[in-house]
N, C-alpha and C positions, 0 to 999 in steps of 0.2 A: 629488513633493509629495503629502502626505497630506491628505485632506479630512476635515473634522469638522463636527459640528453644534453650534451655539451657540444654544440655545433655552431659555427659562425660562418657566414658567407659575406664577402665584401666585394664590391666592384668600385674601383677608384683608380687614381693615377699615382704612379710612383713619385715621391717627393725628392728622391735622390737615386743615384746608381746603387746597386746592391753592395753591401759591405760584408766581406767574408773574413772571419777570424779563425785562427788555428787554436785548438784547445790543447791543454797540457796532456790530455789523454791520446792525442794524435788525431783526433777527428776535427771536423770543421763545423762552423755554424754560419748560416747566412741570415742577415738582418735586412729587412725591407721596411720602408716607411711609406704607407699608403694613405693618401688624402681622399676622403669622401666629402661631398658637399650637398647642401640642401638650401632651399630658399623659402621664405615665408613673408607674409605681409605683417608689418608691425601694427598691431591693433590698439596699442596703448597711446599712440600719439599721432605721428605724421601720416600713417598709412602707407609708408614707403616699403619697398621690397628690401628684405634683409637677407644677405647671403651668409651662410655659416659653414665653416670647414672643420671637420674632425680628422685628427691624425691617429693612425693605428700602426702599432708595431707588429710585424709579421716575422716569424722565426721558423727555420727548418734546419734539421741536422741530416737530412737525406743526401748522401753523396751525389747521386745522379741528378737530383733536382738542383743542388748547389752548382754543379758543372753547367747546367743549362742556364741558370740565373746569371752566372759570371759572364756568359756570352751574350745574353739578351736583355737583362734587367737594367734598363737605362732610364734616367729621369724623364718623366712625362708619359711613359708607356701606360696604357690602359690595361689593368689586370683584374682577374677574378680570382680571389683566394678563398679556399675552403679550409677550415681547421677547427681547433678547439681553443677555448679561452684558457689561459694559464696565468696565474698571478705568482710572481716570484718576490721573495722578501730577502733583503740583505741589509747589512749594516756597513757603513764606511768607517774605517779607523779614525778615531778622534771625534766622532759625532755620537751623541747620546741616543738618538732615535733610529728606528729602522726605516729603510726605504722600500717602496713597493713598485712593481712594474707589472702591468697587465698587458698581455700580448696574445696574438693569435698564433698558435703552434700548428704548423702543417706537418702531419705525421702520415705514415703509410695508410692508404685508404681515403685520404683527402687529396686535393690537388691545388695547383696554382697554374693558371694559364693566361696567356696574353690575348686580348680581345682586339688588338690592332696590329698593323704591319710594323716591322721593325724600323723601317725608314719612312717615317710619316711625311706629310706634306710640308712641315716646317723643319724637318731634318732632326728633331730631337726625339722622335718616336711617338709624338702625339698623333691623334687620329688622322689617317690618310684621307684624302678626298675620295668620295665614293664614285665609282664609275657609273655614269648615267645609263639608264635603261630607256630605250625608245619603244614605242608601241606601234607595230605595223598595222596596216589596214584590216587584217583578218582578226585582230583582237588578241593574238598571242604575243607574249612578251618576247623581245629580241634583245640580246646583249648589244651594247654600243659597238662592239667590235665586229659584228657581222652575222653569222648564221642564226637562223630562228631557233628558238628553244623547241624541244621535242613536244609535239602535240599528241603523241600516242596516249590513248586512254586505256585504262585497265580493262581487260577483257575478262569478265568474271565467268565466262562460259568455259574457260580452259581449267584444267586441273591445277590446283596449287600444290607444289612439290613438298610441302611440309605438313 
């Protein structure tokens, strides 16, 4: 038997608020729609920049993660999702063919985290404005709010406790 790796990582924006459904078994499932985008130059004709968006379905059955998503997963939030690919097949009554859906399944050992602040600059959870950093005359970085950053250097002459 050959072994393989089934792992997916996505960074993108939520296309809608999380949808949580209740299962007949008593559990819950959270569904997310994540948009990733890329751009390239059209070499076949005009040489113009072309923007392309891909949509990804992300699913989890983990109760604690679902609770967190219900509170925080709002349209426009920047997220990092780790999971595995799963393709489901089902048939709809009255139709001859099967339907397929490929999604990223977030299971224990994988994660889903937000990469921005919940209340972004435009109010919908999109990226918040970065706090500027000023450079003092001595060359050390200082946050815009005040105190200079620590300039202590590691002293390798002391004993390391591990």
